[in-house]
N, C-alpha and C positions, 0 to 999 in steps of 0.2 A: 504494500500500500504506500502511495506517495502522499505525504502530508505537506500542505501548503503553509509553511511557517510564516509567510508574509500576509496571510489572509486578514489578520487583525489590523496590521498596518494599512492594508488596502481599504478596509472598512472605515478606519479613522480618517484616511485621506479623503474618501468619498464624502464623509460627514462634514469635513472641514471645508473642502473645496467644491466638490460636485460640479455643477455647471454654473457656479456663481462667477460674477465678474470679479476682477482682482480687487476692486475697492470694497467688495462685500466678503472677501475671504475671511474665514473664521480663524481663531487662534488654533495652532496645531496641538496645544496641550494646555492643561491648567497650570497655574503657578503664579508666583509673585516676582516682580522685577523692580529694581531700585535704580534711581539716578541721583547723583550728588554733585554739588558745586559749592565752592567756597572762595571768597576773595581774601583769604588770610594772608597771601603773599603777593599776588599780582592780579591785575585786572584782565590778563590775557588768557592764561591757562585755566583759571578758576578751579584749580585742582589742589588736593592736599599737598602741602609742601614736602612733607616727608616722603611721599610716594613719587613726587616729581623728581626729587634728588636720587632716589633709588633707580628710577627709570633712566635718568640722565647718566648715571654712573655706568650702567650696563651698555647704554648706547655709545658712550665714549670709548669703552673698552673694545666694543665691536669695531669702531672706526680705526682705532690704533692697531688692532690685530690685522685688519684688512689692508691698511696702508703701509704696514711694516714698521710703524713707530715702536711697537712692542712685539717683536717677532716671535717670542716664545708663548704668547697667549694662544689658547685654544678655544673653540666655540662654546663649550659648556660653562656657563657662569651665572651667578645670581648675586644680588645685593640686598641689603636690608638697612634702612636708615631710621633711627629713632630720634625724634625731635622733641625737645622740651618746649611746652607751650605755656603761655600765660593767659588765663581767662579774664577777659575784659568785661565791662558792664554789658548788660543786655545780651548775654550769650556769645559775644564775639570772642574769638581766640586769636592769639598772636604768637608766632614762632619766635623764640628768644635765643635758642642755641641748639646745635646738634649734639645730642647726648652720646650716641655711639653710632659707628658705621661698621657693618659686617660685609665682607666680600669673600665669596668662595669662587674660585675660577680654576678651570682646567689649564694645564700648562705643559710645556715641553719637559721631559724628564731631566734634562740637563741643568735646568735653572734651580738656584737655591731658594729656600724660603725667605731668606733675608733680602735677596734681590727682588723677589716678588713683592714683598712688603714695601721696600723702599721705593721701587718704581711706581707701584700703584698709588702710593700715598702722594708722591711728588707730582706725577704726570696726570693722574686721573682725579683723585679726591680733591686736591688743592686747586685743580682747574675748574671743577664743577661746583664745589661748596664754597660760598663766600667766606673770606677770612674771618669776618666778624662773627660768623656762626660757628667757627671751629674754636670753641672756648672749652678747655678741659675735656675735649672729645676723646673718647676711647675708640681706637681703631683696631679692629680684629680682621685679619686676613688669613684665609685658609686654615681655620682652627684645627682641622683634622690632620694637617700636615700635607703629605704628598697627595696630589690630585692630578695624575697624569692620564688616567683612564676616565672618560666621560661619555655623555650621551647614552643611548640605549644599551651600549655594552656594559655600562656601569649600573644603570638604573632604568628599568623599562617602564616605570610608572608615568607614561606620557598621556594617557587617555584624558581628554578634557582639559589638558594643561592645568594651569593654576588659576582658579576662579578669582581669588582675591588679588593676585598679581595683575590679572587682566582688568581689574576694576579700580579700587581706591585704597588698596593696602590696608584694609580693615577699618577704614574710617566710617563705613556705613554698613547696614545689613546686606546680605546677599541671599537671593531666593533659592540658590542652590544649583541652577542650571548653568552649565559651561557654555562658552561662546564657540570655541574651536570646533570645526567639523560640521557646523550647522549653517544652512543658507538663511537668507533674510526672512523666509516665511516662518521661521521658528522664533516665537516671541521671546524665548530665553535670550536670544541675541538682539533682535531688532527692537523690542520694547525696552530693553535695558539701555540701548543706544538712545532711544527716544526720551527715556526718562532723564538721561544725562543732558540731552538737548534742551529739554524743558527747564531743568534745574539751572543750567547755564543761562538761559534766557531770563529767568527771574532774577538771578544775581547780577547779570550784566546790566539789567534795567534798574538796578538799585532798589528792588522791592524787598530784598533781604540780603544779609551778608553770608549766610549759610543756608542751604536748602537741601532737604531730602524729599525726593518724589517716589512714592510707592504706587504701583499699579498692579491689579490682579486680573487674571483671565480665566475663562472656562473654555474647554475644548469645543470647537465648532462655532463659538460665538465671536462676532467681530468686535463688538463694543466691550470694553473692560467692565468687570463687575464692580470695581472700586478704584478711586483715585484719591490718594492721601498726600498731603504736603505738610512737612514739619520744618519750621524755620529756626528751631532751637532758641526761640526768643529774640531772634535778630530781625524780625519783620519790620518794615518801614513804619515809622510812627504814624498812627492813624489807621493802620491796616491790621488785620488779624490773619492767622493761618487759614481760616475759613474763606477770607477774601482771596487769598492766593489760590485756593482750590477753585473758587468761582472764576478767577482770571484764567486758570489753566483750562478749565472746561470750555470757556468761551473762545479760547484762542488756539487750542491744540487738539488734534484729532488722533487718538490712540488706536484707531482701527489698523490692524496689520497691513492691509493693502495700502492705506495712506502713508504709513510709516515708510514702507518700501519706496513709494513714489517721492515723498517729501525729502527723504535723506538720500535718495538715489542709490539704494543699496543693491541694485542689480549690476553695478559696474564690474565686479564688486571690489571695493577697496575698504576693507574693514579696519 
């Protein structure tokens, strides 16, 4: 007997899409998605500063590996940056210093731990992190020692990648759905992107200094079941979080088909 293991997926796809026009396409699954934005450091990225630094460190290491500036670097690397914040009035937060920096990177077997530490500190960390933020900062590089075998040969746990690394470094909740490997019809990915788009719009328009946008979906339904906004008390004077929800509902369309169209997610450049 031949068993059709894809029958359930086919039934779900028919319920979600069927003969509907793209703008009426239903959500591919149930779930919660979150978007977050903050003006704690600059008005351009509107992203948590600690996570910005962690991303920039990895990006700079990739650049220096590829252009030969640090020839012994290898592709498998990750960073973690802990920033000390000061809580201001009305829920605002301000980064005051980098508490510690952790880098783990694959390397050529010939290079010493001391050279790795010195080179990455001088050429990467001090280039990325402003000097005024490096106050009594603890720097930890390759704490396990030798790291010359990387990638799937060393650790095959790649499915779904790292959902917190792909979002905000732990600064806001995560619904649990990974982004990697999913096309834009999956709200795990597209609605999380749109939540970020909405959160950035609210902060960029100075309606709040920090915003969390939460949206929930049911499989097969295009309109979200709920939309929630939390400004952490930083909402513009004269407004409330309920006002932000009203503004979001009146100005943004969370239907999956619209998200794909508005963010141009069929390119795809995620």
